[in-house]
N, C-alpha and C positions, 0 to 999 in steps of 0.2 A: 734548240727548237722551245724548250718549257719556258724560257723567258721569255719568248715571243707571244706564248700563248697566256702567260700571265700578264703582259704587257696590254695585248688585246682584251682581256677579260676585264682590265682595270679602266682603259679606254672605252669600252662598251657600257659598263657599269656607270660611268661617270657620265655618258651620253644619256641614259635613261634617267639619272638622277636630273640632270639638266632639263630634259625636255619631258618629265613628268609632271609639271603643270600645265601642261597642253592636252591632255587626255581627259576623258570625261571623268566623273567622280565613281567612285566605288560603287553609291547607292544607283546610280544610273544604269549598270550593266544588267543585260537582261541574262537570265538563267535556263532560256528555252534548249540551251545545247549541252546542261549538265548531265543528262543521261549519256549523250555520246562521251563525255569526257568521262565518267565513272566507268563505263565499259574499255576506253583505250587505257586507262589507270590499272584495271583489272586483269587486262591481257597483258599490261607489260610486266605487271607485278610478278603474272605466273611465269612469264619468259625468265623474268631474273633469278628467279628461285629454282627453275630447271635448268638453266644455263648450264651448270657444271656437271650435272648430271647425265644432260641428253647430247649437250656438246654445240659448238657454235651452228653448225649448219643444220641440224634438226630444230633446236630453239628458236631460232630466228626465223626459219620457213614456216614453223606452227605460229609465230607470232604474226608475222606476214599474212599468212592466211586467214586467221581468225579476223586480223581487222578490215581486211578486202573483204572477207564473207559477212560479217556484220553490216556492212554498207549495202549489203544486198545484191553484189555483182556476181559474175557467172562464177560458177565454183571451179570449172574447169580451168579457165584464165586465172583465177586467184590461185590454184595450185601451180601451174606454169611460172607464173609472174614470182610467186614467194621462194620457189625453188631457186629457180633462175637468178634472182637477185640475191640470195643466200649464198650459191655456189660462186658466182661472180665476185662476191665481197669475199668469201673465203680464199679464192685463189690468188686476189689482189693483195690480202694482207699475207699470205702463206708464202707464195712465189716471189711477187713483186716487193714488197716491202720488207720479207724477212721475218715477219713477226708471228710467230705461230700464235692460233687462236686456241680455245679450250677444245678438245677432244671429249668427245661424251663417252658411252658404256658399249656403243658399236664402232670405237677408233676414229672416228673423223668428226 
């Protein structure tokens, strides 16, 4: 599996290099979405920093909730979605793939 991932990364990287001339110049890119990108970067950095302390379920739930809440969505729907996705992902990795994820201070 690692060899397949490496081969695909090389293939996709070569594709990006080959198709790089078809995109617009860097100076033509609009920066109107920069505040959104900074918020996503900050929330993701906080989740990475707190991952080992809080554990997978709590850290990912908080990250998804923050990303959804910053978009102005319904907070209740954001909670249900973020917790649901985190629990399903945790179950997939721990039960199906037998790959344990980080357990936080609460033991899950």
